[in-house]
N, CA, C and O atoms as CSV, one atom per row, in Angstrom:
chain,resi,resn,atom,element,x,y,z
A,1,MET,N,N,36.430,14.732,38.885
A,1,MET,CA,C,37.455,14.457,37.794
A,1,MET,C,C,38.694,14.314,38.528
A,1,MET,O,O,39.556,15.120,38.178
A,2,THR,N,N,39.004,13.553,39.399
A,2,THR,CA,C,40.103,13.431,39.999
A,2,THR,C,C,40.837,12.389,39.463
A,2,THR,O,O,42.060,12.492,39.369
A,3,GLU,N,N,40.252,11.405,39.102
A,3,GLU,CA,C,41.113,10.232,38.535
A,3,GLU,C,C,41.773,10.488,37.120
A,3,GLU,O,O,41.203,11.259,36.347
A,4,THR,N,N,42.823,9.939,36.795
A,4,THR,CA,C,43.487,9.949,35.594
A,4,THR,C,C,43.389,8.594,35.009
A,4,THR,O,O,43.140,7.638,35.745
A,5,TRP,N,N,43.575,8.436,33.675
A,5,TRP,CA,C,43.693,7.351,33.168
A,5,TRP,C,C,44.531,7.781,31.831
A,5,TRP,O,O,44.249,8.721,31.089
A,6,GLN,N,N,45.664,6.844,31.693
A,6,GLN,CA,C,46.797,7.332,30.727
A,6,GLN,C,C,46.938,8.788,30.621
A,6,GLN,O,O,46.873,9.378,29.542
A,7,GLY,N,N,47.116,9.321,31.671
A,7,GLY,CA,C,47.241,10.881,31.531
A,7,GLY,C,C,46.171,11.801,31.423
A,7,GLY,O,O,46.352,12.992,31.675
A,8,ALA,N,N,45.211,11.411,31.115
A,8,ALA,CA,C,43.966,12.596,30.950
A,8,ALA,C,C,42.997,12.277,32.146
A,8,ALA,O,O,42.769,11.233,32.757
A,9,LYS,N,N,42.482,13.632,32.265
A,9,LYS,CA,C,41.469,13.400,33.342
A,9,LYS,C,C,40.194,12.985,32.889
A,9,LYS,O,O,39.718,13.421,31.840
A,10,THR,N,N,39.581,12.127,33.653
A,10,THR,CA,C,38.230,11.380,33.201
A,10,THR,C,C,37.197,11.959,34.147
A,10,THR,O,O,37.423,12.762,35.052
A,11,SER,N,N,36.092,11.463,33.823
A,11,SER,CA,C,34.826,12.066,34.393
A,11,SER,C,C,34.268,10.967,35.482
A,11,SER,O,O,34.963,9.977,35.709
A,12,LYS,N,N,33.163,11.123,36.072
A,12,LYS,CA,C,32.560,10.159,36.671
A,12,LYS,C,C,32.279,8.823,36.114
A,12,LYS,O,O,31.778,7.993,36.872
A,13,TYR,N,N,32.508,8.533,35.011
A,13,TYR,CA,C,32.521,7.208,34.294
A,13,TYR,C,C,33.563,6.584,34.195
A,13,TYR,O,O,33.615,5.669,33.373
A,14,ALA,N,N,34.507,6.846,34.873
A,14,ALA,CA,C,35.956,6.130,34.824
A,14,ALA,C,C,35.900,4.865,35.430
A,14,ALA,O,O,36.797,4.078,35.127
A,15,ASP,N,N,34.875,4.438,36.369
A,15,ASP,CA,C,34.726,3.245,36.642
A,15,ASP,C,C,34.242,2.232,35.455
A,15,ASP,O,O,34.616,1.063,35.544
A,16,ILE,N,N,33.615,2.532,34.601
A,16,ILE,CA,C,33.004,1.658,33.514
A,16,ILE,C,C,34.052,1.902,32.199
A,16,ILE,O,O,34.069,0.965,31.401
A,17,MET,N,N,34.804,2.897,31.933
A,17,MET,CA,C,35.673,3.174,30.885
A,17,MET,C,C,36.342,1.641,30.402
A,17,MET,O,O,36.524,1.420,29.205
A,18,HIS,N,N,36.638,0.760,31.307
A,18,HIS,CA,C,37.516,-0.326,30.905
A,18,HIS,C,C,36.672,-1.572,30.701
A,18,HIS,O,O,37.196,-2.647,30.410
A,19,LEU,N,N,35.385,-1.424,30.853
A,19,LEU,CA,C,34.493,-2.584,30.259
A,19,LEU,C,C,34.293,-2.933,29.104
A,19,LEU,O,O,34.264,-2.036,28.261
A,20,ALA,N,N,34.106,-4.222,28.704
A,20,ALA,CA,C,33.883,-4.439,27.410
A,20,ALA,C,C,32.554,-3.817,26.936
A,20,ALA,O,O,31.675,-3.608,27.772
A,21,HIS,N,N,32.344,-3.485,25.532
A,21,HIS,CA,C,31.314,-2.988,24.835
A,21,HIS,C,C,30.183,-3.976,25.018
A,21,HIS,O,O,30.418,-5.174,24.862
A,22,PRO,N,N,29.200,-3.634,25.278
A,22,PRO,CA,C,28.055,-4.701,25.726
A,22,PRO,C,C,27.296,-5.007,24.318
A,22,PRO,O,O,26.909,-4.131,23.545
A,23,VAL,N,N,27.164,-6.312,24.140
A,23,VAL,CA,C,26.668,-6.845,22.876
A,23,VAL,C,C,25.133,-7.541,23.022
A,23,VAL,O,O,24.866,-8.436,23.823
A,24,SER,N,N,24.190,-6.931,22.073
A,24,SER,CA,C,22.701,-7.511,22.472
A,24,SER,C,C,22.687,-8.889,22.309
A,24,SER,O,O,23.645,-9.340,21.681
A,25,ALA,N,N,21.806,-9.726,22.732
A,25,ALA,CA,C,21.554,-10.939,22.479
A,25,ALA,C,C,20.500,-11.209,21.411
A,25,ALA,O,O,20.411,-12.215,20.707
A,26,ASN,N,N,19.764,-10.193,21.417
A,26,ASN,CA,C,18.630,-10.093,20.683
A,26,ASN,C,C,18.867,-9.382,19.104
A,26,ASN,O,O,18.339,-9.837,18.090
A,27,HIS,N,N,19.520,-8.510,19.123
A,27,HIS,CA,C,19.692,-7.808,17.681
A,27,HIS,C,C,20.997,-7.931,17.348
A,27,HIS,O,O,21.859,-7.766,18.211
A,28,PRO,N,N,21.308,-8.224,16.111
A,28,PRO,CA,C,22.513,-8.254,15.637
A,28,PRO,C,C,23.437,-6.696,15.542
A,28,PRO,O,O,22.902,-5.589,15.612
A,29,GLN,N,N,24.613,-6.892,15.406
A,29,GLN,CA,C,25.238,-5.552,15.699
A,29,GLN,C,C,25.367,-4.790,14.322
A,29,GLN,O,O,25.768,-5.369,13.312
A,30,MET,N,N,25.019,-3.506,14.338
A,30,MET,CA,C,24.736,-2.648,13.368
A,30,MET,C,C,26.295,-2.329,12.605
A,30,MET,O,O,27.271,-2.069,13.309
A,31,SER,N,N,26.383,-2.381,11.195
A,31,SER,CA,C,27.677,-2.043,10.601
A,31,SER,C,C,27.895,-0.649,10.930
A,31,SER,O,O,26.969,0.033,11.371
A,32,GLN,N,N,29.144,-0.144,10.731
A,32,GLN,CA,C,29.527,1.267,10.629
A,32,GLN,C,C,28.977,2.036,9.765
A,32,GLN,O,O,28.692,3.214,9.983
A,33,TYR,N,N,28.756,1.357,8.578
A,33,TYR,CA,C,27.910,2.160,7.380
A,33,TYR,C,C,26.521,2.559,7.823
A,33,TYR,O,O,26.105,3.716,7.767
A,34,ASP,N,N,25.805,1.484,8.283
A,34,ASP,CA,C,24.492,1.934,8.908
A,34,ASP,C,C,24.392,2.911,10.009
A,34,ASP,O,O,23.441,3.654,10.249
A,35,ARG,N,N,25.429,2.813,10.598
A,35,ARG,CA,C,25.447,3.777,12.134
A,35,ARG,C,C,25.776,5.188,11.467
A,35,ARG,O,O,25.163,6.190,11.832
A,36,ALA,N,N,26.690,5.239,10.549
A,36,ALA,CA,C,27.099,6.541,9.921
A,36,ALA,C,C,25.769,7.079,9.239
A,36,ALA,O,O,25.552,8.289,9.179
A,37,ALA,N,N,24.950,6.201,8.763
A,37,ALA,CA,C,23.749,6.884,7.826
A,37,ALA,C,C,22.723,7.510,8.756
A,37,ALA,O,O,21.825,8.259,8.375
A,38,GLN,N,N,22.935,7.143,9.986
A,38,GLN,CA,C,21.753,7.725,11.247
A,38,GLN,C,C,22.101,9.086,11.234
A,38,GLN,O,O,21.228,9.861,11.624
A,39,PHE,N,N,23.263,9.589,10.845
A,39,PHE,CA,C,23.752,10.946,11.299
A,39,PHE,C,C,23.888,11.731,9.977
A,39,PHE,O,O,24.277,12.896,10.046
A,40,SER,N,N,23.596,11.180,8.766
A,40,SER,CA,C,23.562,11.984,7.598
A,40,SER,C,C,22.456,13.069,7.368
A,40,SER,O,O,21.443,13.052,8.069
A,41,PRO,N,N,22.623,13.929,6.479
A,41,PRO,CA,C,21.608,14.944,6.378
A,41,PRO,C,C,20.280,14.410,5.997
A,41,PRO,O,O,20.092,13.406,5.310
A,42,PHE,N,N,19.430,15.140,6.484
A,42,PHE,CA,C,18.026,14.512,6.065
A,42,PHE,C,C,17.192,15.814,5.241
A,42,PHE,O,O,17.001,16.943,5.691
A,43,ALA,N,N,16.834,15.358,4.109
A,43,ALA,CA,C,16.157,16.413,3.027
A,43,ALA,C,C,14.513,16.168,3.525
A,43,ALA,O,O,13.832,15.299,2.980
A,44,ALA,N,N,14.058,16.897,4.442
A,44,ALA,CA,C,12.491,16.931,4.806
A,44,ALA,C,C,11.669,17.340,3.697
A,44,ALA,O,O,10.598,16.793,3.433
A,45,LEU,N,N,12.212,18.400,2.976
A,45,LEU,CA,C,11.214,18.726,2.049
A,45,LEU,C,C,11.902,18.120,0.661
A,45,LEU,O,O,12.698,18.849,0.069
A,46,THR,N,N,11.668,17.069,0.242
A,46,THR,CA,C,12.106,16.659,-1.074
A,46,THR,C,C,11.522,17.438,-2.163
A,46,THR,O,O,10.322,17.711,-2.147
A,47,GLY,N,N,12.269,17.802,-3.079
A,47,GLY,CA,C,11.955,18.507,-4.279
A,47,GLY,C,C,11.974,20.074,-4.030
A,47,GLY,O,O,12.186,20.791,-5.008
A,48,TYR,N,N,11.788,20.593,-2.919
A,48,TYR,CA,C,11.884,22.103,-2.493
A,48,TYR,C,C,12.850,22.886,-3.144
A,48,TYR,O,O,12.587,24.027,-3.522
A,49,GLU,N,N,14.045,22.318,-3.319
A,49,GLU,CA,C,14.806,23.252,-3.920
A,49,GLU,C,C,14.646,23.212,-5.402
A,49,GLU,O,O,14.838,24.282,-5.979
A,50,GLU,N,N,14.352,22.251,-6.070
A,50,GLU,CA,C,13.938,22.199,-7.509
A,50,GLU,C,C,12.868,23.293,-7.727
A,50,GLU,O,O,13.002,24.200,-8.548
A,51,ALA,N,N,11.672,23.112,-6.830
A,51,ALA,CA,C,10.538,24.092,-6.856
A,51,ALA,C,C,11.123,25.470,-6.831
A,51,ALA,O,O,10.479,26.294,-7.481
A,52,ILE,N,N,12.177,25.897,-6.240
A,52,ILE,CA,C,12.519,27.144,-5.904
A,52,ILE,C,C,13.197,27.513,-7.196
A,52,ILE,O,O,12.880,28.547,-7.785
A,53,ARG,N,N,14.055,26.755,-7.619
A,53,ARG,CA,C,14.753,27.064,-8.958
A,53,ARG,C,C,13.595,27.267,-10.022
A,53,ARG,O,O,13.600,28.280,-10.720
A,54,GLU,N,N,12.740,26.439,-10.131
A,54,GLU,CA,C,11.680,26.795,-11.281
A,54,GLU,C,C,10.959,27.979,-11.022
A,54,GLU,O,O,10.757,28.740,-11.969
A,55,THR,N,N,10.523,28.271,-9.865
A,55,THR,CA,C,10.103,29.678,-9.406
A,55,THR,C,C,10.677,30.810,-9.927
A,55,THR,O,O,10.058,31.763,-10.399
A,56,GLN,N,N,12.085,30.675,-9.820
A,56,GLN,CA,C,12.872,31.938,-10.151
A,56,GLN,C,C,13.189,31.901,-11.561
A,56,GLN,O,O,13.641,32.937,-12.048
A,57,ARG,N,N,13.018,30.794,-12.375
A,57,ARG,CA,C,13.237,30.732,-13.733
A,57,ARG,C,C,11.895,31.707,-14.602
A,57,ARG,O,O,10.677,31.569,-14.492
A,58,THR,N,N,12.560,32.535,-15.324
A,58,THR,CA,C,11.579,33.548,-16.018
A,58,THR,C,C,11.384,33.063,-17.314
A,58,THR,O,O,12.285,32.502,-17.936
A,59,THR,N,N,10.058,33.278,-17.839
A,59,THR,CA,C,9.619,33.262,-19.396
A,59,THR,C,C,9.278,34.554,-19.573
A,59,THR,O,O,9.236,35.488,-18.771
A,60,GLU,N,N,8.989,34.474,-20.976
A,60,GLU,CA,C,8.502,35.561,-21.522
A,60,GLU,C,C,7.128,35.493,-22.461
A,60,GLU,O,O,6.683,34.367,-22.682
A,61,GLN,N,N,6.533,36.476,-22.944
A,61,GLN,CA,C,5.251,35.978,-23.522
A,61,GLN,C,C,5.461,36.409,-25.005
A,61,GLN,O,O,6.213,37.281,-25.441
A,62,LYS,N,N,4.628,35.598,-25.655
A,62,LYS,CA,C,4.911,35.798,-27.268
A,62,LYS,C,C,4.419,36.984,-27.538
A,62,LYS,O,O,3.388,37.428,-27.033
A,63,ALA,N,N,5.181,37.610,-28.413
A,63,ALA,CA,C,4.830,39.054,-29.117
A,63,ALA,C,C,3.670,38.932,-30.183
A,63,ALA,O,O,3.608,38.042,-31.031
A,64,GLU,N,N,2.819,39.891,-30.026
A,64,GLU,CA,C,1.899,39.798,-31.260
A,64,GLU,C,C,2.575,40.617,-32.330
A,64,GLU,O,O,3.000,41.744,-32.077
A,65,LEU,N,N,2.677,40.080,-33.491
A,65,LEU,CA,C,3.063,40.811,-34.574
A,65,LEU,C,C,2.245,41.646,-35.158
A,65,LEU,O,O,1.040,41.397,-35.168
A,66,SER,N,N,2.810,42.912,-35.813
A,66,SER,CA,C,2.084,43.877,-36.491
A,66,SER,C,C,1.653,43.065,-37.975
A,66,SER,O,O,2.045,41.939,-38.284
A,67,GLU,N,N,0.806,43.889,-38.741
A,67,GLU,CA,C,0.221,43.383,-39.849
A,67,GLU,C,C,1.471,43.552,-40.837
A,67,GLU,O,O,1.674,42.618,-41.612
A,68,ASN,N,N,2.073,44.332,-40.866
A,68,ASN,CA,C,3.430,44.777,-41.895
A,68,ASN,C,C,4.269,43.472,-41.570
A,68,ASN,O,O,4.473,42.640,-42.454
A,69,ARG,N,N,4.700,43.327,-40.416
A,69,ARG,CA,C,5.621,42.142,-40.150
A,69,ARG,C,C,4.924,40.762,-40.512
A,69,ARG,O,O,5.616,39.859,-40.981
A,70,MET,N,N,3.927,40.632,-40.357
A,70,MET,CA,C,3.185,39.380,-40.760
A,70,MET,C,C,3.347,39.103,-42.284
A,70,MET,O,O,3.626,38.009,-42.776
A,71,GLU,N,N,3.154,40.134,-42.876
A,71,GLU,CA,C,3.177,40.325,-44.093
A,71,GLU,C,C,4.548,40.173,-44.905
A,71,GLU,O,O,4.631,39.615,-45.999
A,72,GLU,N,N,5.499,40.693,-44.279
A,72,GLU,CA,C,6.713,40.627,-44.770
A,72,GLU,C,C,7.288,39.133,-44.496
A,72,GLU,O,O,8.055,38.528,-45.246
A,73,LEU,N,N,6.749,38.657,-43.243
A,73,LEU,CA,C,7.159,37.096,-43.216
A,73,LEU,C,C,6.577,36.072,-44.104
A,73,LEU,O,O,7.108,35.017,-44.452
A,74,GLU,N,N,5.287,36.577,-44.459
A,74,GLU,CA,C,4.564,35.668,-45.514
A,74,GLU,C,C,5.315,35.737,-46.806
A,74,GLU,O,O,5.469,34.723,-47.487
A,75,GLN,N,N,5.846,37.051,-47.207
A,75,GLN,CA,C,6.727,37.095,-48.340
A,75,GLN,C,C,7.938,36.108,-48.367
A,75,GLN,O,O,8.261,35.343,-49.277
A,76,LYS,N,N,8.519,36.303,-47.180
A,76,LYS,CA,C,9.709,35.462,-47.220
A,76,LYS,C,C,9.501,34.078,-47.016
A,76,LYS,O,O,10.463,33.323,-47.160
A,77,LEU,N,N,8.373,33.622,-46.699
A,77,LEU,CA,C,8.003,32.097,-46.555
A,77,LEU,C,C,7.591,31.824,-47.992
A,77,LEU,O,O,7.724,30.636,-48.287
A,78,GLN,N,N,7.177,32.514,-48.861
A,78,GLN,CA,C,6.736,32.302,-50.148
A,78,GLN,C,C,8.118,32.088,-50.951
A,78,GLN,O,O,8.327,31.126,-51.690
A,79,LEU,N,N,8.933,33.021,-50.720
A,79,LEU,CA,C,10.196,32.765,-51.229
A,79,LEU,C,C,10.978,31.549,-50.948
A,79,LEU,O,O,11.665,30.996,-51.806
A,80,LEU,N,N,10.860,31.131,-49.708
A,80,LEU,CA,C,11.392,30.003,-49.128
A,80,LEU,C,C,10.863,28.654,-49.979
A,80,LEU,O,O,11.544,27.752,-50.467
A,81,ARG,N,N,9.371,28.841,-49.984
A,81,ARG,CA,C,8.587,27.759,-50.820
A,81,ARG,C,C,9.412,27.713,-52.276
A,81,ARG,O,O,9.893,26.643,-52.650
A,82,GLU,N,N,9.515,28.615,-52.871
A,82,GLU,CA,C,10.091,28.626,-54.252
A,82,GLU,C,C,11.603,28.215,-54.454
A,82,GLU,O,O,12.005,27.803,-55.541
A,83,THR,N,N,12.323,28.334,-53.478
A,83,THR,CA,C,13.785,28.118,-53.348
A,83,THR,C,C,14.061,26.932,-52.541
A,83,THR,O,O,15.240,26.609,-52.400
A,84,VAL,N,N,13.193,26.277,-52.021
A,84,VAL,CA,C,13.381,25.261,-50.907
A,84,VAL,C,C,14.469,24.047,-51.672
A,84,VAL,O,O,15.282,23.417,-50.996
A,85,GLY,N,N,14.332,23.879,-53.019
A,85,GLY,CA,C,15.277,23.034,-53.815
A,85,GLY,C,C,16.592,23.109,-53.728
A,85,GLY,O,O,17.334,22.135,-53.850
A,86,VAL,N,N,17.046,24.534,-53.462
A,86,VAL,CA,C,18.335,24.859,-53.443
A,86,VAL,C,C,19.085,24.763,-52.023
A,86,VAL,O,O,20.304,24.756,-51.850
A,87,LYS,N,N,18.070,24.689,-51.039
A,87,LYS,CA,C,18.404,24.355,-49.499
A,87,LYS,C,C,19.125,25.580,-49.302
A,87,LYS,O,O,20.348,25.442,-49.329
A,88,PRO,N,N,18.669,26.811,-49.101
A,88,PRO,CA,C,19.400,28.048,-48.605
A,88,PRO,C,C,19.535,27.914,-47.155
A,88,PRO,O,O,18.868,27.185,-46.421
A,89,GLU,N,N,20.530,28.748,-46.819
A,89,GLU,CA,C,21.028,28.998,-45.652
A,89,GLU,C,C,20.274,30.181,-44.687
A,89,GLU,O,O,20.409,31.374,-44.958
A,90,ILE,N,N,19.616,29.799,-43.747
A,90,ILE,CA,C,18.596,30.727,-43.104
A,90,ILE,C,C,18.949,30.816,-41.677
A,90,ILE,O,O,19.594,29.912,-41.145
A,91,ARG,N,N,18.593,31.765,-41.088
A,91,ARG,CA,C,18.432,32.200,-39.563
A,91,ARG,C,C,17.011,32.528,-39.205
A,91,ARG,O,O,16.361,33.462,-39.676
A,92,VAL,N,N,16.550,31.538,-38.201
A,92,VAL,CA,C,15.143,31.817,-37.878
A,92,VAL,C,C,14.951,32.114,-36.354
A,92,VAL,O,O,15.517,31.410,-35.517
A,93,THR,N,N,14.142,33.172,-35.999
A,93,THR,CA,C,14.013,33.333,-34.552
A,93,THR,C,C,12.365,32.891,-34.334
A,93,THR,O,O,11.417,33.259,-35.028
A,94,TYR,N,N,12.347,32.209,-33.441
A,94,TYR,CA,C,11.022,31.731,-33.169
A,94,TYR,C,C,10.733,31.544,-31.545
A,94,TYR,O,O,11.597,31.430,-30.676
A,95,PHE,N,N,9.450,31.541,-31.380
A,95,PHE,CA,C,9.058,31.497,-29.993
A,95,PHE,C,C,8.817,29.937,-29.596
A,95,PHE,O,O,8.166,29.248,-30.381
A,96,ARG,N,N,9.226,29.473,-28.626
A,96,ARG,CA,C,8.998,28.110,-28.048
A,96,ARG,C,C,8.272,28.170,-26.729
A,96,ARG,O,O,8.740,28.774,-25.763
A,97,LYS,N,N,7.197,27.575,-26.707
A,97,LYS,CA,C,6.198,27.674,-25.396
A,97,LYS,C,C,7.007,26.693,-24.312
A,97,LYS,O,O,7.371,25.551,-24.592
A,98,ASP,N,N,7.210,27.316,-23.085
A,98,ASP,CA,C,7.682,26.502,-22.108
A,98,ASP,C,C,6.802,25.206,-21.803
A,98,ASP,O,O,5.607,25.123,-22.087
A,99,ALA,N,N,7.512,24.262,-21.219
A,99,ALA,CA,C,6.677,22.943,-21.045
A,99,ALA,C,C,6.317,22.900,-19.758
A,99,ALA,O,O,5.544,21.991,-19.455
A,100,LYS,N,N,6.718,23.744,-18.792
A,100,LYS,CA,C,6.308,23.801,-17.369
A,100,LYS,C,C,5.323,24.835,-16.811
A,100,LYS,O,O,4.445,24.629,-15.973
A,101,LYS,N,N,5.653,26.084,-17.481
A,101,LYS,CA,C,5.118,27.292,-16.918
A,101,LYS,C,C,4.614,28.201,-18.198
A,101,LYS,O,O,4.981,27.947,-19.346
A,102,GLU,N,N,3.805,29.199,-17.893
A,102,GLU,CA,C,3.206,29.961,-18.881
A,102,GLU,C,C,4.066,30.720,-19.532
A,102,GLU,O,O,4.991,31.105,-18.816
A,103,GLY,N,N,4.108,31.156,-20.877
A,103,GLY,CA,C,5.101,31.827,-21.560
A,103,GLY,C,C,6.118,30.869,-22.401
A,103,GLY,O,O,5.822,29.803,-22.940
A,104,GLY,N,N,7.268,31.451,-22.384
A,104,GLY,CA,C,8.311,30.527,-23.256
A,104,GLY,C,C,9.427,31.442,-23.400
A,104,GLY,O,O,9.678,32.295,-22.549
A,105,SER,N,N,10.229,31.250,-24.666
A,105,SER,CA,C,11.199,31.971,-24.798
A,105,SER,C,C,11.639,31.981,-26.243
A,105,SER,O,O,11.393,30.990,-26.931
A,106,TYR,N,N,12.233,32.960,-26.728
A,106,TYR,CA,C,12.736,33.352,-28.180
A,106,TYR,C,C,13.900,32.432,-28.383
A,106,TYR,O,O,14.817,32.507,-27.566
A,107,LEU,N,N,13.973,31.637,-29.294
A,107,LEU,CA,C,15.375,31.109,-29.798
A,107,LEU,C,C,15.612,31.196,-30.948
A,107,LEU,O,O,14.653,31.023,-31.699
A,108,THR,N,N,16.747,31.449,-31.467
A,108,THR,CA,C,17.205,31.537,-33.025
A,108,THR,C,C,18.060,30.232,-33.372
A,108,THR,O,O,18.914,29.827,-32.583
A,109,ALA,N,N,17.811,29.625,-34.521
A,109,ALA,CA,C,18.318,28.657,-35.127
A,109,ALA,C,C,19.001,29.148,-36.657
A,109,ALA,O,O,18.538,30.012,-37.401
A,110,GLU,N,N,20.097,28.415,-36.851
A,110,GLU,CA,C,20.671,28.804,-38.231
A,110,GLU,C,C,20.934,27.397,-38.810
A,110,GLU,O,O,21.275,26.461,-38.088
A,111,GLY,N,N,20.755,27.282,-40.188
A,111,GLY,CA,C,20.893,25.986,-40.877
A,111,GLY,C,C,20.414,26.220,-42.137
A,111,GLY,O,O,20.003,27.309,-42.538
A,112,ARG,N,N,20.474,25.004,-42.885
A,112,ARG,CA,C,20.002,25.143,-44.216
A,112,ARG,C,C,18.510,24.461,-44.460
A,112,ARG,O,O,18.356,23.324,-44.015
A,113,LEU,N,N,17.608,24.981,-45.018
A,113,LEU,CA,C,16.383,24.744,-44.961
A,113,LEU,C,C,16.217,23.362,-45.989
A,113,LEU,O,O,16.500,23.439,-47.184
A,114,VAL,N,N,15.847,22.417,-45.515
A,114,VAL,CA,C,15.606,21.172,-46.237
A,114,VAL,C,C,14.248,20.822,-46.663
A,114,VAL,O,O,14.111,19.958,-47.529
A,115,LYS,N,N,13.153,21.447,-46.108
A,115,LYS,CA,C,11.758,20.914,-46.219
A,115,LYS,C,C,10.793,21.938,-45.658
A,115,LYS,O,O,11.043,22.478,-44.581
A,116,ILE,N,N,9.794,22.202,-46.288
A,116,ILE,CA,C,8.636,22.940,-45.776
A,116,ILE,C,C,7.422,21.803,-45.711
A,116,ILE,O,O,6.990,21.275,-46.736
A,117,HIS,N,N,6.968,21.516,-44.492
A,117,HIS,CA,C,5.935,20.618,-44.387
A,117,HIS,C,C,4.492,21.471,-44.621
A,117,HIS,O,O,4.101,22.200,-43.710
A,118,ALA,N,N,3.954,21.390,-45.487
A,118,ALA,CA,C,2.704,21.952,-45.900
A,118,ALA,C,C,1.635,21.638,-44.762
A,118,ALA,O,O,1.050,22.473,-44.072
A,119,GLY,N,N,1.509,20.258,-44.718
A,119,GLY,CA,C,0.508,19.961,-43.692
A,119,GLY,C,C,0.568,20.338,-42.236
A,119,GLY,O,O,-0.451,20.701,-41.648
A,120,THR,N,N,1.783,20.256,-41.621
A,120,THR,CA,C,1.850,20.771,-40.333
A,120,THR,C,C,2.474,22.190,-40.163
A,120,THR,O,O,2.820,22.713,-39.104
A,121,LYS,N,N,2.547,22.700,-41.413
A,121,LYS,CA,C,3.120,24.078,-41.566
A,121,LYS,C,C,4.331,24.397,-40.788
A,121,LYS,O,O,4.414,25.290,-39.945
A,122,GLU,N,N,5.395,23.466,-41.201
A,122,GLU,CA,C,6.818,23.581,-40.223
A,122,GLU,C,C,7.836,23.864,-41.286
A,122,GLU,O,O,7.608,23.547,-42.453
A,123,LEU,N,N,8.921,24.434,-40.935
A,123,LEU,CA,C,10.152,24.628,-41.625
A,123,LEU,C,C,11.164,23.436,-40.819
A,123,LEU,O,O,11.370,23.438,-39.605
A,124,GLU,N,N,11.638,22.596,-41.641
A,124,GLU,CA,C,12.545,21.647,-41.339
A,124,GLU,C,C,13.973,22.203,-41.769
A,124,GLU,O,O,14.154,22.582,-42.926
A,125,LEU,N,N,14.952,22.243,-40.842
A,125,LEU,CA,C,16.206,22.574,-41.008
A,125,LEU,C,C,17.153,21.195,-41.255
A,125,LEU,O,O,16.638,20.170,-40.808
A,126,ALA,N,N,18.364,21.047,-41.854
A,126,ALA,CA,C,19.126,19.991,-42.040
A,126,ALA,C,C,19.486,19.380,-40.843
A,126,ALA,O,O,19.896,18.223,-40.927
A,127,SER,N,N,19.404,20.054,-39.431
A,127,SER,CA,C,19.831,19.521,-38.437
A,127,SER,C,C,18.627,18.587,-37.738
A,127,SER,O,O,18.775,17.892,-36.733
A,128,GLY,N,N,17.499,18.732,-38.458
A,128,GLY,CA,C,16.365,17.976,-38.123
A,128,GLY,C,C,15.335,18.681,-37.525
A,128,GLY,O,O,14.165,18.307,-37.606
A,129,LEU,N,N,15.779,19.936,-36.774
A,129,LEU,CA,C,14.635,20.730,-36.237
A,129,LEU,C,C,13.686,21.132,-37.199
A,129,LEU,O,O,13.928,21.339,-38.388
A,130,ARG,N,N,12.448,21.246,-36.559
A,130,ARG,CA,C,11.006,21.598,-37.190
A,130,ARG,C,C,10.632,22.872,-36.303
A,130,ARG,O,O,10.635,22.952,-35.074
A,131,ILE,N,N,10.313,23.836,-37.239
A,131,ILE,CA,C,9.990,24.882,-36.533
A,131,ILE,C,C,8.585,25.368,-37.270
A,131,ILE,O,O,8.364,25.553,-38.467
A,132,PRO,N,N,7.741,25.504,-36.149
A,132,PRO,CA,C,6.218,25.689,-36.620
A,132,PRO,C,C,6.102,27.203,-37.254
A,132,PRO,O,O,6.450,28.171,-36.578
A,133,MET,N,N,5.701,27.320,-38.312
A,133,MET,CA,C,5.654,28.767,-38.908
A,133,MET,C,C,4.951,29.859,-38.260
A,133,MET,O,O,5.293,31.029,-38.424
A,134,MET,N,N,3.745,29.424,-37.354
A,134,MET,CA,C,2.978,30.381,-36.611
A,134,MET,C,C,3.875,30.790,-35.546
A,134,MET,O,O,3.508,31.807,-34.956
A,135,ASP,N,N,4.966,30.254,-35.144
A,135,ASP,CA,C,5.869,30.708,-34.110
A,135,ASP,C,C,7.061,31.548,-34.502
A,135,ASP,O,O,7.835,32.019,-33.668
A,136,ILE,N,N,7.179,31.724,-35.853
A,136,ILE,CA,C,8.449,32.538,-36.127
A,136,ILE,C,C,8.187,33.803,-36.199
A,136,ILE,O,O,7.184,34.288,-36.724
A,137,SER,N,N,9.248,34.506,-35.574
A,137,SER,CA,C,9.012,36.269,-35.647
A,137,SER,C,C,10.111,36.898,-36.642
A,137,SER,O,O,10.057,38.073,-37.004
A,138,GLU,N,N,10.891,36.195,-36.959
A,138,GLU,CA,C,12.195,36.652,-37.905
A,138,GLU,C,C,12.740,35.654,-38.689
A,138,GLU,O,O,12.899,34.551,-38.166
A,139,ILE,N,N,13.072,35.832,-39.893
A,139,ILE,CA,C,13.747,34.964,-41.052
A,139,ILE,C,C,14.743,35.949,-41.708
A,139,ILE,O,O,14.362,37.038,-42.137
A,140,ASN,N,N,16.098,35.518,-41.779
A,140,ASN,CA,C,17.058,36.176,-42.267
A,140,ASN,C,C,17.958,35.099,-43.125
A,140,ASN,O,O,17.884,33.874,-43.033
A,141,GLY,N,N,18.741,35.785,-43.900
A,141,GLY,CA,C,19.768,35.027,-44.836
A,141,GLY,C,C,20.011,35.571,-46.113
A,141,GLY,O,O,19.209,36.325,-46.662
A,142,GLU,N,N,21.161,35.195,-46.646
A,142,GLU,CA,C,21.530,35.767,-48.038
A,142,GLU,C,C,20.178,36.095,-48.911
A,142,GLU,O,O,19.843,37.154,-49.443
A,143,LEU,N,N,19.527,34.837,-48.876
A,143,LEU,CA,C,18.348,34.989,-49.943
A,143,LEU,C,C,17.223,36.303,-49.592
A,143,LEU,O,O,16.389,36.558,-50.461
A,144,PHE,N,N,17.228,36.995,-48.497
A,144,PHE,CA,C,16.369,38.099,-48.270
A,144,PHE,C,C,17.066,39.337,-48.087
A,144,PHE,O,O,16.644,40.223,-47.344
A,145,TRP,N,N,18.262,39.427,-48.836
A,145,TRP,CA,C,19.132,40.588,-48.605
A,145,TRP,C,C,18.357,41.848,-49.534
A,145,TRP,O,O,18.567,43.035,-49.284
A,146,ASP,N,N,17.547,41.444,-50.502
A,146,ASP,CA,C,16.746,42.567,-51.207
A,146,ASP,C,C,15.742,43.135,-50.363
A,146,ASP,O,O,15.457,44.319,-50.541
A,147,PHE,N,N,15.089,42.399,-49.361
A,147,PHE,CA,C,14.090,42.718,-48.627
A,147,PHE,C,C,14.078,43.929,-47.762
A,147,PHE,O,O,13.089,44.187,-47.076
């Protein structure tokens, strides 16, 4: 590294530094975008991060209700059947099965009850949410203050 070029020390390649860039007669010149893509990160395990997140996500098992609790819920459902015409405001806690793994989670929905579907055994709220009666663990609202 004894030669200098514009004030900087150069290496053993000083003799070719001033030559023109070689251009291939057989291949077109690659764009800067395509050259940069060669050095972009490579995801060898596509979907791996998502799989890890899914494994970390927890679910819970559906709790088995006692006979007393089931009887209380049936009484509340009967009262709802009798008063569905007045569209009572209720809060329902229910179990929703997870679509991807075993178990699920408990959710709570609030709203006006607009319909009880006898055939499918579902409660329908004004929001359009339909809740299967067999998944309900709790029903609350003004209507049940005497319970």
